C-alpha positions in Angstrom: 19.5 13.8 -3.9 21.8 13.2 -6.9 20.3 12.3 -10.2 20.3 8.5 -10.7 20.4 6.4 -13.8 17.8 3.7 -14.1 20.3 1.0 -13.3 21.6 2.8 -10.2 18.0 3.4 -9.0 17.1 -0.3 -9.4 20.3 -1.4 -7.7 19.7 1.0 -4.8 16.1 -0.3 -4.3 17.4 -3.8 -4.4 20.0 -3.1 -1.8 17.4 -1.7 0.6 15.1 -4.6 -0.1 18.0 -6.9 0.7 18.0 -5.4 4.2 14.3 -6.2 4.5 15.2 -9.8 3.4 17.7 -10.0 6.3 15.1 -8.7 8.7 12.6 -11.3 7.5 15.2 -14.0 8.1 16.2 -12.9 11.6 12.5 -12.4 12.6 10.7 -15.3 11.1 13.4 -18.1 11.0 13.2 -18.2 14.8 9.6 -19.4 14.5 10.5 -22.4 12.3 13.5 -23.2 14.6 11.7 -23.0 18.0 11.7 -26.8 18.5 15.5 -26.9 17.8 16.2 -24.0 20.1 14.1 -25.6 22.8 15.9 -29.0 22.5 19.3 -27.3 22.5 18.9 -24.7 25.2 16.1 -26.2 27.4 16.8 -30.0 27.3 15.4 -30.8 30.7 12.2 -28.9 30.1 11.9 -30.4 26.6 12.2 -33.9 28.1 9.3 -33.1 30.5 7.0 -31.4 28.0 7.9 -30.4 24.5 5.0 -28.0 24.3 6.0 -26.2 27.4 9.7 -26.0 26.3 8.7 -24.6 22.9 6.4 -22.0 24.5 9.4 -21.0 26.7 11.7 -20.8 23.7 9.2 -18.4 22.2 10.7 -15.7 24.4 13.5 -15.3 21.8 10.7 -14.0 19.5 9.1 -11.9 22.3 12.3 -10.3 23.4 13.3 -9.4 19.8 9.9 -7.8 19.4 10.3 -5.8 22.6 13.7 -4.6 21.3 11.8 -3.2 18.3 9.2 -1.6 20.4 11.9 0.2 22.5 14.3 1.0 19.7 12.1 2.3 16.9 10.8 5.5 18.5 14.0 6.1 20.5 16.3 5.9 17.4 13.8 7.9 15.3 13.9 10.8 17.9 17.7 10.7 18.3 18.5 10.5 14.6 16.0 13.1 13.2 18.8 15.2 11.7 20.9 12.2 10.4 21.0 11.7 6.7 19.0 8.6 5.7 21.8 6.6 4.1 24.1 7.1 7.1 21.3 6.1 9.4 20.6 2.9 7.4 24.3 1.9 7.5 24.4 2.4 11.3 21.3 0.2 11.7 22.7 -2.5 9.6 25.8 -2.6 11.8 23.6 -3.1 14.8 21.8 -6.0 13.1 25.2 -7.6 12.3 26.5 -7.3 15.9 23.2 -8.5 17.5 22.8 -11.4 15.2 26.3 -12.7 15.6 26.0 -12.3 19.4 22.7 -14.3 19.3 24.4 -17.1 17.3 27.5 -17.4 19.6 26.1 -16.7 23.1 26.5 -19.8 25.3 23.3 -19.4 27.5 19.6 -18.8 26.9 19.8 -15.5 28.9 22.7 -14.1 26.8 20.9 -15.2 23.6 17.9 -13.2 24.7 20.2 -10.2 25.2 21.6 -10.5 21.7 18.1 -10.8 20.2 17.1 -7.6 22.1 20.1 -5.7 20.6 19.3 -6.9 17.1 15.6 -5.9 17.6 16.5 -2.3 18.6 17.4 -1.5 15.0 14.5 -3.3 13.3 11.7 -0.7 13.3 14.0 2.2 12.6 15.4 0.4 9.6 12.1 -0.2 8.0 11.2 3.4 8.6 14.4 4.9 7.3 14.8 2.5 4.4 11.2 2.9 3.4 11.5 6.7 3.3 14.8 6.4 1.4 13.1 4.1 -1.2 10.2 6.5 -1.5 12.6 9.4 -2.2 14.4 7.4 -4.8 11.1 6.5 -6.6 9.8 10.1 -6.4 6.7 12.0 -5.2 3.4 10.0 -4.9 5.1 6.6 -4.4 5.3 6.4 -0.7 3.2 3.2 -0.4 5.2 1.6 -3.2 8.5 2.6 -1.5 7.5 0.8 1.7 6.2 -2.1 -0.3 9.7 -2.5 -1.9 11.4 -2.8 1.5 8.7 -5.0 2.8 9.1 -7.0 -0.4 12.5 -8.1 0.9 10.8 -9.4 4.0 8.2 -11.3 2.0 10.8 -12.7 -0.3 12.6 -14.0 2.8 9.5 -15.9 3.7 9.1 -17.4 0.3 12.5 -19.0 0.0 15.0 -17.5 2.6 13.2 -18.6 5.8 12.6 -22.1 4.5 16.2 -22.5 3.5 17.5 -21.1 6.8 15.0 -23.3 8.6 16.3 -26.3 6.7 19.9 -25.3 7.4 19.1 -25.0 11.1 17.4 -28.4 11.2 20.4 -30.0 9.5 23.4 -28.1 11.0 22.0 -26.4 14.1 20.2 -23.2 14.7 23.4 -21.4 15.5 24.8 -22.0 12.0 21.5 -20.7 10.6 21.9 -17.4 12.5 25.5 -17.0 11.4 24.2 -17.3 7.8 21.7 -14.5 8.6 24.5 -12.4 9.9 26.3 -12.9 6.6 23.2 -11.5 4.8 23.4 -8.3 6.9 27.1 -7.9 6.1 26.4 -8.2 2.4 23.6 -5.7 2.7 25.8 -3.2 4.4 28.4 -3.4 1.6 25.6 -3.1 -1.0 24.2 0.1 0.6 27.7 1.6 0.8 28.2 0.9 -2.9 24.9 1.9 -4.6 22.5 3.8 -2.4 22.6 7.6 -2.8 22.6 10.0 0.1 19.3 11.6 1.0 19.1 14.4 3.5 16.9 14.2 6.6 13.5 15.9 6.5 13.8 19.7 6.5 13.3 21.1 10.0 13.7 17.6 11.5 14.5 17.5 15.2 14.0 15.3 18.2 11.3 17.7 19.5 9.5 17.6 16.1 9.6 13.8 16.0 8.5 13.4 19.6 5.6 15.8 19.0 3.9 13.0 17.0 3.0 11.4 20.3 0.8 14.4 21.1 -1.6 13.4 18.3 -4.4 11.0 19.3 -4.5 9.4 15.8 -0.9 8.3 16.2 -1.7 6.3 19.3 -4.9 4.9 17.9 -3.4 3.8 14.6 -0.5 2.3 16.5 -3.0 0.4 18.7 -4.7 -0.8 15.5 -1.4 -2.4 14.4 -0.4 -3.7 17.8 -3.7 -5.5 18.5 -4.7 -6.5 15.0 -1.4 -7.9 13.8 -1.2 -9.9 17.0 -3.6 -12.2 15.3 -1.1 -13.0 12.5 1.7 -13.6 15.0 -0.4 -15.8 17.3 -0.6 -18.1 14.3 2.8 -17.7 12.7 4.9 -18.1 15.9 3.6 -21.7 16.4 3.4 -22.8 12.8 6.1 -25.4 13.2 4.5 -27.4 16.1 1.1 -27.1 14.4 2.6 -28.6 11.2 4.1 -31.6 13.1 1.8 -32.2 16.0 -1.6 -31.2 14.6 -1.4 -31.8 10.8 0.9 -34.8 11.4 3.6 -33.9 8.8 7.3 -34.3 9.4 9.7 -31.6 10.4 10.9 -31.5 6.8 7.5 -30.1 5.8 7.9 -27.0 8.0 10.1 -25.0 5.5 7.5 -25.7 2.8 4.6 -24.4 5.0 6.7 -21.3 5.7 7.4 -20.9 1.9 3.7 -21.0 1.1 2.9 -18.4 3.8 5.7 -16.2 2.4 4.3 -16.5 -1.1 1.0 -15.3 0.2 2.8 -12.4 2.0 4.5 -11.5 -1.3 1.2 -11.4 -3.2 -0.5 -9.4 -0.4 2.3 -6.9 -0.1 2.4 -6.1 -3.9 -1.4 -5.6 -4.0 -1.3 -3.7 -0.7 1.3 -1.3 -2.0 -0.8 -0.4 -5.0 -4.1 -0.2 -3.0 -2.5 2.0 -0.2 -1.5 4.7 -2.7 -5.2 4.8 -3.7 -7.0 4.5 -0.3 -5.1 3.9 2.9 -8.0 3.4 5.3 -10.1 1.2 3.0 -7.0 -1.0 2.5 -6.7 -1.5 6.3 -10.3 -2.4 6.7 -10.3 -4.9 3.8 -7.1 -6.5 5.2 -8.6 -7.0 8.7 -11.7 -8.6 7.3 -9.5 -11.0 5.3 -7.3 -11.7 8.3 -10.3 -12.7 10.5 -11.7 -15.0 7.9 -8.4 -16.7 7.0 -7.2 -17.3 10.6 -10.6 -18.8 11.4 -10.2 -21.0 8.3 -6.8 -22.1 9.6 -8.3 -23.0 12.9 -10.8 -25.2 11.2 -8.7 -26.8 8.4 -5.1 -27.0 9.8 -5.5 -30.6 10.7 -5.6 -31.5 7.0 -2.5 -30.9 4.9 -4.3 -29.2 2.0 -6.2 -27.1 4.5 -3.0 -26.1 6.2 -1.2 -25.0 3.0 -4.3 -23.1 1.6 -5.0 -21.3 4.9 -1.4 -20.2 5.6 -1.2 -18.8 2.0 -4.4 -16.8 2.6 -3.3 -15.6 6.1 0.0 -14.3 4.6 -1.8 -12.5 1.8 -4.4 -10.8 4.0 -2.0 -9.8 6.7 0.7 -8.2 4.4 -2.0 -6.5 2.3 -2.2 -4.1 5.2 1.5 -3.6 5.7 2.2 -0.6 3.3 -1.2 1.0 4.2 -0.5 1.0 8.0 3.0 2.3 7.4 1.8 5.2 5.2 -1.2 5.9 7.4 1.0 6.4 10.5 3.2 8.8 8.5 0.1 10.7 7.3 -1.3 11.2 10.8 2.2 12.4 12.0 3.0 15.3 9.7 6.4 16.8 10.3 7.5 13.6 12.0 7.9 11.1 9.1 10.6 9.0 10.6 8.7 8.7 13.9 5.5 7.8 12.1 7.3 5.0 10.2 9.0 3.8 13.4 5.9 3.7 15.5 4.3 1.4 12.9 7.2 -1.0 13.3 7.1 -0.7 17.1 3.4 -1.5 17.0 3.6 -4.5 14.7 6.4 -5.9 16.8 4.4 -5.3 19.9 1.9 -7.4 18.1 4.6 -10.0 17.5 5.4 -10.0 21.2 1.7 -10.0 22.2 0.8 -12.8 19.8 3.7 -15.0 20.7 3.3 -14.5 24.5 -0.5 -14.9 24.6 -0.3 -17.8 22.1 2.3 -19.5 24.3 0.1 -19.0 27.4 -2.9 -20.7 25.9 -0.8 -23.6 24.5 1.0 -24.1 27.8 -2.4 -24.1 29.6 -3.1 -27.3 27.7 -5.7 -26.0 25.2 -3.7 -27.3 22.2 -1.6 -25.7 19.5 -4.7 -24.5 17.5 -5.9 -22.5 20.5 -3.4 -19.8 19.4 -5.4 -19.5 16.1 -8.7 -18.7 17.9 -6.8 -16.2 20.0 -5.6 -14.7 16.7 -9.2 -14.3 15.5 -10.0 -12.4 18.7 -7.0 -10.1 18.2 -7.8 -9.5 14.6 -11.4 -8.6 15.5 -10.0 -6.1 18.0 -7.8 -4.6 15.3 -10.8 -4.1 13.0 -12.9 -2.4 15.7 -10.0 -0.1 16.5 -9.6 0.7 12.8 -13.2 1.7 12.5 -12.8 3.9 15.6 -9.8 5.6 13.9 -11.8 6.2 10.7 -14.6 7.8 12.7 -12.1 10.0 14.6 -10.5 11.0 11.2 -13.9 11.9 9.7 -14.7 14.0 12.8 -11.3 15.8 12.7 -11.7 16.6 9.0 -15.2 18.0 9.5 -13.9 20.3 12.3 -11.0 21.4 10.1 -13.4 22.2 7.2 -15.7 24.1 9.5 -12.8 26.2 10.8 -11.5 26.8 7.3 -14.8 28.2 6.0 -15.9 29.9 9.2 -19.5 30.4 10.4 -21.9 30.9 7.6 -22.9 34.6 7.2 -26.3 35.4 5.8 -26.7 38.6 3.8 -28.1 41.5 5.7 -31.7 42.5 4.9 -31.9 46.2 4.0 -34.9 48.3 3.3 -35.0 51.2 1.0 -37.5 54.1 1.4 -40.4 53.8 -0.9 
């Protein structure tokens, strides 16, 4: 990589974070706009039951997440030898095309197809951009590199998602998504202008990347993210109807609730980036304990406006505290397949998005109320914690075996006798 001035380095990191900002908009704005999407695309169902129509509209979130799950490992394997900057530019072009298609498609089915296309690039972008940011920062800053890209996503939740949500409520959700497409176009131009080229990992190949799936820890840590983060998405997906139907606030309050959650995510991401460079596994455990506690607090207090705002801030902080740690952990358990490790984390967290949204929609549609998704979220977060403990135990066992093989069996000195 070419030597960079301080100004060029900061500009490059900002450009990569801007891509994370766009991803935060396209992923999380849908949650705040579900009622508008349901009214526009499913008017008959909405007239019969607003809760059922909103749950059905939640498929735009589920399908996007499924696109991430499918696209992240596939793109990681196929682009193992592609230079990082070139890969990031290609992924940004996919976002732009998929988001414009989602905004302009005339039917619910075609909108789902556009969301799926946009989702294909999501996981690979966070992986490639995170590795690119880490390379720009230098050795020993992997967690901070991923935190910078994730920082764009959390910044989106602080002010971008609320603004896009407000725009969608005032001018229509399609206009909101065209605005998101404009952010991706701006990011593409910024990356072209200031981000340096970084070569792919030495020895990278589709076979080396796919070899990561032969490691049990890759599957187990991926399962930790897929199940555990489902708790966060079970809450976040239905935050708009909880705000209006449970807390009793107006629709204009939804952007403010999302902003407070985004502020919590920003705080958690910064602290998590620092903590993960010190102790990956302990950061994950602390994050899950915090997530369980804060989601339960949400289930108990969301009926009160103060309780709603306090609990969503804490949920955002606890959840994103784990973000850099899980990303770095998957890379560490997949040596020789960095891009795949990073991509698997994004597939797993978006499988969590799909799982949380779908299961949350099922319990709401069953008539158990909007807060039932929160208690489902507690169950999923507990599952994530138990899986993380199992992963830690497996890691300790593997390290003990490796140390034993390195030292070999202990040899006692031979006892010899000399003639007297």
